[in-house]
C-alpha positions as CSV (number, residue, x, y, z in Angstrom):
1,X,-3.0,-19.4,-80.9
2,X,0.7,-20.5,-82.0
3,X,3.5,-18.2,-81.1
4,X,6.0,-16.9,-83.6
5,X,9.6,-18.6,-82.9
6,X,11.2,-15.2,-82.3
7,X,9.1,-15.2,-78.8
8,X,10.3,-18.5,-78.0
9,X,13.3,-17.3,-75.7
10,X,12.5,-18.2,-72.2
11,X,12.6,-22.0,-72.4
12,X,15.9,-21.8,-74.2
13,X,17.0,-19.6,-71.7
14,X,16.5,-21.8,-68.8
15,X,17.8,-24.7,-70.8
16,X,21.4,-22.4,-71.3
17,X,21.3,-21.6,-67.4
18,X,20.9,-25.3,-66.7
19,X,23.4,-26.2,-69.3
20,X,26.0,-23.8,-67.6
21,X,24.9,-24.9,-64.1
22,X,25.7,-28.5,-65.0
23,X,29.7,-27.6,-66.2
24,X,32.0,-30.0,-64.3
25,X,33.7,-28.6,-61.3
26,X,37.2,-28.2,-63.2
27,X,35.3,-26.0,-65.8
28,X,33.6,-24.3,-63.2
29,X,36.9,-23.2,-61.8
30,X,38.2,-22.6,-65.2
31,X,35.4,-19.9,-65.7
32,X,36.9,-18.0,-62.9
33,X,39.8,-16.8,-64.9
34,X,37.9,-14.8,-67.1
35,X,37.6,-10.9,-66.9
36,X,33.8,-11.3,-67.1
37,X,30.8,-13.6,-67.7
38,X,30.6,-12.9,-71.2
39,X,33.9,-14.2,-71.7
40,X,32.9,-17.4,-69.8
41,X,30.1,-17.8,-71.9
42,X,32.1,-17.1,-75.0
43,X,34.2,-19.9,-73.8
44,X,31.5,-22.1,-73.6
45,X,30.1,-21.7,-76.8
46,X,33.4,-22.0,-78.7
47,X,34.5,-25.2,-76.9
48,X,31.0,-26.7,-77.8
49,X,31.6,-25.6,-81.6
50,X,35.2,-26.9,-81.5
51,X,33.8,-30.6,-80.8
52,X,31.1,-30.0,-83.4
53,X,34.2,-29.4,-85.9
54,X,35.0,-32.8,-87.5
55,X,37.9,-31.7,-90.0
56,X,40.0,-28.7,-89.9
57,X,42.7,-29.5,-92.4
58,X,44.1,-25.9,-92.0
59,X,44.2,-26.5,-88.3
60,X,42.7,-23.0,-88.1
61,X,41.0,-23.7,-84.8
62,X,44.1,-25.6,-83.1
63,X,44.5,-22.7,-81.0
64,X,41.1,-22.8,-79.4
65,X,42.1,-23.9,-75.9
66,X,42.4,-22.0,-72.5
67,X,40.3,-18.9,-71.2
68,X,41.7,-16.3,-73.5
69,X,39.1,-16.5,-76.4
70,X,40.0,-13.4,-77.4
71,X,43.4,-14.8,-78.8
72,X,41.5,-17.7,-80.5
73,X,41.8,-17.8,-84.4
74,X,38.9,-15.8,-86.0
75,X,37.5,-14.4,-82.8
76,X,37.6,-10.8,-82.6
77,X,36.9,-9.1,-79.2
78,X,35.9,-5.7,-78.2
79,X,34.0,-3.3,-75.8
80,X,30.4,-4.3,-75.2
81,X,28.2,-2.0,-76.6
82,X,26.0,-1.9,-73.4
83,X,29.1,-1.4,-71.2
84,X,32.5,-0.1,-72.7
85,X,34.5,-1.4,-69.7
86,X,34.4,-4.9,-70.2
87,X,35.5,-6.9,-73.1
88,X,33.2,-9.4,-75.2
89,X,33.4,-11.5,-78.6
90,X,32.1,-8.9,-81.2
91,X,32.9,-10.9,-84.4
92,X,33.9,-14.6,-85.8
93,X,35.6,-14.8,-89.1
94,X,36.4,-18.5,-90.5
95,X,36.2,-17.5,-94.2
96,X,37.9,-20.0,-96.7
97,X,39.4,-22.5,-94.4
98,X,37.6,-25.6,-95.6
99,X,36.4,-26.6,-92.5
100,X,33.8,-29.4,-92.0
101,X,31.0,-29.7,-88.7
102,X,27.9,-28.2,-88.0
103,X,26.6,-25.0,-85.8
104,X,26.0,-25.9,-82.2
105,X,23.0,-24.7,-80.3
106,X,25.7,-23.2,-77.7
107,X,26.5,-20.5,-80.3
108,X,23.4,-18.8,-79.0
109,X,25.5,-17.7,-75.9
110,X,27.5,-15.1,-78.3
111,X,24.8,-12.6,-77.6
112,X,27.1,-9.5,-78.3
113,X,28.1,-10.9,-81.5
114,X,27.8,-8.4,-84.8
115,X,29.7,-10.3,-87.3
116,X,29.4,-14.0,-88.1
117,X,31.4,-15.1,-91.3
118,X,32.0,-18.7,-92.3
119,X,31.8,-18.7,-95.8
120,X,33.6,-21.3,-98.1
121,X,33.7,-24.0,-95.6
122,X,32.0,-27.4,-95.5
123,X,29.7,-26.8,-92.5
124,X,26.2,-28.7,-92.9
125,X,22.6,-28.8,-91.1
126,X,21.3,-25.5,-90.4
127,X,21.4,-22.4,-88.4
128,X,20.4,-23.0,-85.1
129,X,17.1,-21.5,-83.3
130,X,19.4,-20.0,-80.6
131,X,21.0,-17.7,-83.0
132,X,17.6,-15.5,-81.9
133,X,19.8,-14.5,-79.1
134,X,22.0,-12.7,-81.2
135,X,20.1,-9.3,-80.8
136,X,23.1,-7.3,-82.4
137,X,24.0,-9.6,-85.1
138,X,25.0,-7.2,-87.9
139,X,26.1,-9.3,-90.7
140,X,25.5,-13.1,-91.2
141,X,27.3,-14.8,-94.1
142,X,27.3,-18.8,-94.3
143,X,27.8,-18.9,-98.0
144,X,29.2,-21.5,-100.2
145,X,28.8,-24.3,-97.6
146,X,26.5,-27.7,-97.1
147,X,23.8,-26.1,-95.2
148,X,20.3,-27.8,-96.4
149,X,16.6,-27.8,-95.5
150,X,14.1,-25.2,-95.3
151,X,15.1,-21.3,-95.2
152,X,16.8,-20.7,-91.9
153,X,13.8,-18.5,-90.6
154,X,15.6,-17.5,-87.4
155,X,17.2,-14.8,-89.5
156,X,13.7,-13.3,-89.6
157,X,14.1,-12.7,-85.4
158,X,17.3,-10.6,-85.7
159,X,16.8,-7.1,-85.5
160,X,19.9,-5.7,-86.2
161,X,20.9,-7.6,-89.3
162,X,21.7,-5.9,-92.4
163,X,23.8,-8.1,-94.4
164,X,22.5,-11.6,-95.1
165,X,24.4,-13.8,-97.4
166,X,23.2,-17.7,-97.7
167,X,24.2,-18.1,-101.3
168,X,25.7,-21.5,-102.7
169,X,24.0,-24.1,-100.2
170,X,21.5,-26.6,-100.7
171,X,18.5,-24.7,-98.7
172,X,15.3,-25.8,-100.8
173,X,11.6,-24.6,-100.4
174,X,9.9,-21.3,-99.9
175,X,11.3,-18.5,-99.0
176,X,9.3,-16.3,-96.4
177,X,7.7,-13.2,-97.7
178,X,9.0,-11.5,-94.1
179,X,12.3,-11.4,-95.4
180,X,11.2,-8.5,-97.7
181,X,10.2,-6.5,-94.8
182,X,13.6,-6.4,-93.1
183,X,15.7,-3.4,-93.2
184,X,18.5,-5.2,-95.1
185,X,21.2,-3.5,-97.1
186,X,22.4,-6.5,-99.1
187,X,20.5,-10.0,-99.8
188,X,22.1,-13.0,-101.2
189,X,20.3,-16.2,-101.7
190,X,21.2,-17.3,-104.9
191,X,22.4,-20.6,-106.1
192,X,20.1,-22.9,-103.7
193,X,17.0,-24.9,-104.4
194,X,14.3,-22.5,-103.4
195,X,11.2,-22.3,-105.3
196,X,8.5,-19.5,-104.3
197,X,6.6,-17.1,-105.9
198,X,7.4,-12.9,-105.8
199,X,6.0,-11.9,-102.9
200,X,3.5,-8.8,-103.1
201,X,5.6,-6.9,-100.4
202,X,8.9,-7.6,-102.6
203,X,9.1,-3.8,-103.4
204,X,9.4,-3.4,-99.3
205,X,13.1,-4.4,-99.4
206,X,15.4,-1.6,-98.4
207,X,18.3,-3.5,-100.0
208,X,21.0,-1.7,-102.3
209,X,21.9,-5.4,-103.6
210,X,19.6,-8.1,-104.2
211,X,20.8,-11.5,-106.0
212,X,18.1,-14.3,-106.4
213,X,19.8,-16.0,-109.2
214,X,19.5,-19.7,-109.8
215,X,16.8,-20.8,-107.9
216,X,13.1,-21.0,-109.3
217,X,10.5,-17.9,-109.0
218,X,7.6,-17.4,-110.7
219,X,4.8,-14.6,-110.5
220,X,5.2,-11.1,-111.5
221,X,7.4,-8.3,-110.9
222,X,5.2,-6.4,-108.6
223,X,3.5,-2.9,-109.8
224,X,5.4,-0.9,-107.1
225,X,8.8,-1.5,-107.7
226,X,9.5,2.0,-107.9
227,X,9.5,2.1,-103.9
228,X,13.0,0.5,-104.4
229,X,14.2,3.5,-106.4
230,X,15.6,5.2,-103.4
231,X,18.0,2.5,-102.4
232,X,18.4,-0.6,-105.0
233,X,21.7,-0.6,-106.9
234,X,21.9,-4.0,-108.1
235,X,19.4,-6.8,-109.0
236,X,20.3,-10.1,-110.5
237,X,17.5,-12.5,-111.4
238,X,19.2,-14.6,-113.8
239,X,18.0,-18.2,-114.3
240,X,15.0,-18.5,-112.5
241,X,12.4,-19.6,-115.0
242,X,10.4,-16.1,-114.6
243,X,7.6,-16.0,-117.2
244,X,6.4,-12.5,-117.6
245,X,6.7,-9.1,-119.1
246,X,8.5,-6.3,-117.4
247,X,6.3,-3.4,-116.1
248,X,6.5,-0.2,-117.7
249,X,7.6,1.6,-114.9
250,X,10.6,-0.5,-114.1
251,X,12.6,2.6,-115.6
252,X,11.9,4.5,-112.4
253,X,14.7,2.4,-110.8
254,X,17.2,5.4,-111.6
255,X,19.9,4.3,-109.1
256,X,20.3,1.0,-110.8
257,X,23.8,0.2,-112.2
258,X,23.3,-3.7,-112.6
259,X,20.4,-5.3,-113.8
260,X,20.6,-8.6,-114.8
261,X,17.6,-10.8,-115.9
262,X,19.1,-13.1,-118.6
263,X,18.1,-16.9,-118.8
264,X,14.6,-16.6,-118.1
265,X,11.5,-16.8,-119.9
266,X,10.6,-13.1,-120.0
267,X,8.4,-12.0,-123.0
268,X,7.1,-8.8,-124.7
269,X,8.9,-5.7,-125.4
270,X,11.5,-3.6,-123.0
271,X,9.8,-0.7,-121.7
272,X,10.4,2.7,-122.8
273,X,10.9,4.1,-119.8
274,X,14.2,1.9,-119.3
275,X,16.0,4.5,-121.3
276,X,15.4,6.9,-118.0
277,X,17.9,4.4,-115.8
278,X,20.8,6.8,-116.1
279,X,22.9,5.0,-113.6
280,X,22.9,1.8,-115.5
281,X,26.1,0.5,-116.3
282,X,25.6,-3.3,-117.1
283,X,22.2,-4.8,-118.6
284,X,21.8,-8.2,-119.4
285,X,18.5,-9.3,-120.7
286,X,20.0,-12.2,-123.0
287,X,18.3,-15.6,-123.3
288,X,14.8,-14.6,-122.8
289,X,11.8,-14.0,-125.2
290,X,11.7,-10.3,-125.6
291,X,10.6,-8.9,-129.0
292,X,10.0,-5.6,-130.7
293,X,12.4,-2.6,-131.0
294,X,15.2,-2.1,-128.6
295,X,14.0,1.5,-127.1
296,X,16.8,4.1,-128.4
297,X,16.9,5.5,-125.1
298,X,18.7,2.6,-123.5
299,X,21.8,2.6,-125.9
300,X,22.1,6.2,-125.2
301,X,22.3,5.6,-121.4
302,X,25.7,7.7,-120.3
303,X,27.1,5.0,-118.1
304,X,26.1,1.6,-120.2
305,X,29.2,0.2,-120.7
306,X,27.9,-3.8,-121.4
307,X,24.6,-4.2,-123.1
308,X,23.9,-8.2,-123.7
309,X,20.6,-8.9,-125.6
310,X,21.1,-12.0,-127.2
311,X,19.2,-14.9,-127.9
312,X,15.7,-13.2,-128.1
313,X,13.7,-12.1,-130.8
314,X,14.2,-8.0,-131.3
315,X,13.9,-7.3,-134.8
316,X,14.7,-3.4,-134.6
317,X,17.2,-1.2,-132.7
318,X,18.6,2.5,-132.9
319,X,21.7,3.5,-134.5
320,X,23.4,4.5,-131.1
321,X,23.3,0.7,-130.3
322,X,25.8,0.1,-132.8
323,X,28.1,2.4,-131.0
324,X,28.2,0.6,-127.8
325,X,31.8,-0.3,-126.7
326,X,30.4,-3.8,-125.4
327,X,27.1,-5.3,-126.7
328,X,26.0,-8.6,-127.6
329,X,22.9,-9.1,-130.2
330,X,23.4,-12.5,-131.5
331,X,20.6,-14.5,-132.2
332,X,17.6,-12.1,-132.4
333,X,15.9,-11.2,-135.9
334,X,17.7,-8.1,-136.9
335,X,17.6,-8.1,-140.7
336,X,20.9,-8.1,-142.5
337,X,23.0,-8.7,-139.5
338,X,25.3,-11.6,-138.9
339,X,24.5,-14.7,-136.6
340,X,20.8,-13.9,-136.5
341,X,18.0,-16.5,-135.9
342,X,16.3,-18.0,-138.8
343,X,13.7,-16.5,-140.9
344,X,11.3,-19.2,-139.9
345,X,12.0,-19.0,-136.2
346,X,11.4,-15.4,-136.1
347,X,8.1,-15.5,-137.8
348,X,7.0,-18.2,-135.4
349,X,7.2,-15.7,-132.6
350,X,6.8,-12.4,-134.3
351,X,3.5,-13.4,-135.8
352,X,1.9,-13.5,-132.5
353,X,2.3,-10.4,-130.4
354,X,2.3,-10.7,-126.8
355,X,-0.5,-9.9,-124.6
356,X,1.4,-8.7,-121.3
357,X,-2.2,-8.2,-119.9
358,X,-2.8,-11.8,-120.0
359,X,-0.2,-12.4,-117.4
360,X,-2.4,-10.5,-114.9
361,X,0.8,-8.2,-114.3
362,X,-0.3,-5.2,-116.0
363,X,-1.1,-1.8,-113.9
364,X,-2.7,-0.6,-116.9
365,X,-5.4,-2.8,-117.8
366,X,-5.8,-4.9,-114.7
367,X,-8.2,-8.0,-115.2
368,X,-11.8,-7.8,-113.6
369,X,-12.3,-8.8,-110.1
370,X,-13.5,-12.6,-109.8
371,X,-16.9,-13.3,-108.1
372,X,-16.6,-13.5,-104.4
373,X,-16.8,-17.1,-103.1
374,X,-17.1,-17.9,-99.6
375,X,-14.2,-19.8,-97.9
376,X,-14.7,-23.5,-96.8
377,X,-15.0,-24.0,-93.0
378,X,-11.7,-23.9,-91.3
379,X,-10.1,-27.2,-90.8
380,X,6.9,-24.5,-83.2
381,X,7.9,-27.3,-83.2
382,X,9.9,-27.5,-80.0
383,X,13.6,-26.7,-80.2
384,X,15.7,-30.0,-80.5
385,X,18.7,-29.8,-78.1
């Protein structure tokens, strides 16, 4: 039976011990200058990282030398959680420095790290598997870099992680469904090249902010999305190629303040229950294929300040929609309204009512079960140092 990546710790531990054991004698003497072994390991990790940096135009890491790692730019020390009498490296912040390079395996020696922020640089490669040793890592932000390859699945091994931001990179392929079982507070994976189907456990996510925009998604909104009602404040799914109807009970997300599903291929009506989303401040359903009437409850929401529903096929709205301070209803099928679609364009869609059950997403009329067909006979990559 193949072991999970999170369990491969023994071999790497031996490798790290051997690495430290082979440190040249002059560096070993330098290790004697550290207040405790954790700062010595931090020195090893940060020196390896400095050698993996190929460009530092702002010379931000120019003072990364000598044993006083707590004085290095962007390195923050604090008392260790398990021993308040010793100091350890607890945070790294290299944001907005335009540094180019990669992340070396030795960073796994920073086992007390809680914050790792390197957004808006030019780091490439991927996140090393040795990050699994960062059992206290709370925030991981590698956004706006040049990381590529598959989703960095090592993040699934981080039990303390609450904030994950990998947006604006070149990651591709599937996003593991286990990501949505993690107890995260915020998840940003937008603006990559991910292609995946919305998983069945999507609603298990505990996030308050979820941004998946500008990838390629398919599938249905899960019927149990109301499970997210207790935590979800913002969800942004724009420009993902989604092609389905909204579930009727989407309105149960009553803590939602921002809901952006624009630039997809969503069809059918807006559910009446969206009029119950009392916390909603920004709603953008523009550039889809929605049709029918705008539910009057939506435009009467007490906090709604911006409602964009342009470039759809709506043909009826409530008087309350006219009173919204910021609305955009262009390119729909509203009679006697300016800047609408042509009569021919509207007729081509409105004359063919949408059957949401056809997508297999409806909880009201589920399709009959398929007959049972017996399955056919059954037919960690090593860590690269």
